[in-house]
N, C-alpha and C positions, 0 to 999 in steps of 0.2 A: 400895655402898648394902647390903651385906650385913655380918652380923658375922663374928666368925670360926668360927662353928657351922655358915655357909652361911643363916644364916637372915635371913630381910628386916628392914632395918629399921625402924620406923616412918617415918621419910623417905620410903622407897616407897611407903605408902600415901597421908602425906602428896603427894607429885607428883602423884597419880591424883587424888587429889579437885579440888588447886587446878587443876587444867587447863582448858580449855577447854572450856563446854558444849555448844561447838557439833557435839560427836558425835551426841546426841542428836536434832537433828531430824534427822538424815541418816540413825539410824537409823527413826526413827519416820515418815519416809517410805517408806524401803525395807522398812519392815515391813508400812505399809499398802500401802501396791502390791503385794506377796507376796500379803496375803489379800485384796487384792480382786479381785486374778487371777484367784481362786476363781469368779467371775461367767463366765469363760471356759470356752467348750465345748474347747477344742483341750487337748485335754492337753498336747503341744508348748509351745503358751506358758507354759503352768502351769509346767513345766518348767525352760523358759527364765527363767520370774517367780522360780523358788528356786532356779537359779545366780547371776541379779541378787543377792539377796537375800546369798546363802551370799556371796559376790566381798564385797560390799560391808559387810558388819559384819566381813569378813576383813582389810578394807584400814583398816578405821576404826581398829580392836581395835590393828592393824599400827604405823597411826601415833602410837597411841595411845601403845603398848612403845615405838616408835623416840623420840617426845618426851621420854618423863621418865625413856627409861633401863632399866626394870624394868617384870615383869607381876607384880604384887600378889601374894602364895601366899594361898589360902583354910587352908594348916595355922597358917600363924603370924600370918593377920590377929587383931586384939585384938578379945575379944569384940564391944565396942558396937558396931562397923563391921562385923562378922561380920552381929550381929540386925538392924542395916541390912539388909547384904546381904537374909538370909532374909524383908525385908516387902519387898522389891523384888521378893523372886522373887513372894512370895505374893499383891502385887498384881497384880503379870502374869498372874499364871494365875486372876485375877478378871477382870481385862480379855482375857482371850479367853475367858472363859465369856458375860462381860456382850459381847464382840462377837458372839460365836457366836447368840448370842437375838434379838442386833440385824440381821443377815444372815436368817438367817432368817425373821424377821415383816420385813428387806424388803425387801432383795436385799446382796451382798454388797460392794461397790461404798461403801455406806453406812457398813458393816461395815469396809472399809479405812480408812477413813475417823479411826474411832474408837479404830483399830488408830490412825491417824496422831499423832491428837492424844496418845493416853493414855499412848507409850511417848514421845513427847515430853516432855510436861509432868512424868508419873513420873519419867522418866529425871532431868530439870532436878533436881524436889524428891529426890530419891534425891544426886545427886552432892552437891548445896548441903546433907542432910543431913551429910553427911560429913563435909563441909569443916568442921561444927559438932562434932561429934564427937572429930577430928583437933585442934580448938582444944582441946575441952575436956583428948584426952587431950597435947597438949604444954603445956596451961597458959597460951596465949596468951591 
């Protein structure tokens, strides 16, 4: 899936975008549990939550790379896909701010639920938008 110059082709981005959406609920639950763990008074328990989150995301990303055979590169990503990724990052930051506000107004468990739902729904929306952009880029 690489060109002669070593740059990834559009096919690598297409493989990632057309992958199953199942990674997002997994990452959403992990992120929600991580966020909810701040309600626990034990630093050790929070440390375990961070470790579980990091390992879980690593497994999800590794599975995605293994399934598609590639990890898309940001520096060769077509501009429409890059804009979509920027939008996802901005939305993720806003979710973090809203979740913090909810957590301080209520508690971190409710904030964790907000994070889990937003990461799941937002991730699926991001991937579906990526599929639409791939269709436009490939002329399908």
